[in-house]
N, C-alpha and C positions, 0 to 999 in steps of 0.2 A: 569461487566461494571461499570464505575465510575458514581457516582450519582452527585457529585459536581465537575465540570470540569473547570479548569482555562481557561480564554480567550486565554492564551498563547499556548495551544495545547498540546496534548498527543498522542503518538503512542506507543502501547504496544503489546507484544507477550506473552500471559499468559502461553503458553506451555513451554517456556524456561526462563521466568522471565525477558526478556529484556523490558526496559522502556526508552523512550526518551521523555523528558518533557521540554516544553518551546520553543519559536521561535528560539532562538539562537542555542539550542541543536539540534533542527530539521534541521535547516539550515546546521549545521556542519555535521550531519549524512548524509543527502542527498548529500551534497557537497563532501563527502569522497568517493563516488562511483566512479568506474573507468570511465575516460573520454571517453573511447572507448566502453562503454557498450551501447547496443541497447536493449530496452525492449518494449514489447507491452503487455498490460493487457486487456483481453477481459472480459467485465463485463456482467452479466446477472442476472435475477430474482431480480432486485432492488426493495425493498419495503421500502418506506418512511412513517413513522407514525408521524404526527404532534401531539405532546402531549399537547402543550400549545402554546400561541401566540409567545413565544420566544424560544421554545425548540422542537426539532424533533429528532427522531432516525431512523436509516436505517440499513438494512441488505442487502448485495449484495454479489454475488458469482463471483469469478474470476478465470481465467486461465492465467498464465503468460508464455510468450515466451521471452527468453532472451539469448543473447550471449555477450561475451567480445571479444575484438579484432576487432570490427566492423570498416571497412574502407570505407564504402559508397556503396559497391557493393551489389547486390541482394544476399541474403543468402538462401541456400536450406532449405526447411522446416525441422523441427525436432520436437521432442516431447516437450510438455510444461515442464517447470522446476518447476512450482508450480500450485496447484489447491487448493483453499480454499475459505474462506469467511471473510468479514469484518463486524464488528458491529460498527456503527458510531453514534456519538452524535453531533448534531448541535445546536448552540445557535445563536440567532439573537441579534446583538448589533448595536444600532444606525441605524436600518433598513437593516443591512447587515447580511446574514447568514454566519456563520463561522463554519468550521469543527473543533470542540473543542476536540474530542477524536476519535481515530481509534484503534480498537482492531482487530488484525489479528489472524485468526484461520487457521492453515496450516496442514491439514492431509496428503497432498502429497507434497513433495519437493525433489529437487535434486540439483546437482551442475550446475553452469553456464558453458556452453560449449564455446569453441572458434571455430569459423567457419573453420579455417584451420588446426585444430588438427586432428590426426588420428581417434579420437572417435566422431568427429563432423558429 
């Protein structure tokens, strides 16, 4: 995990070396996702540790359900596409807590399905 994190924000995947750094890069990354993607992330076992008045860390576990090609209809349930955990760093700036860094650990992952495809 990063010790000194810029206020601009960092999202990283240590397993494959991906790193998105800075608000503009994060905005571009999330803006590049398919517009017809529907995803829901179920979070559990969230543990937040306040380390100092301006710094906190958290660990949380997640399960992601996601499809591309969403048209607004109810989608039959399917298996999750991801199961993993986040390690987060928060910094308080001018009285506001900001998510400064998120590191994603993904031991289980698979392709995003399309609801009307034969494999859906």
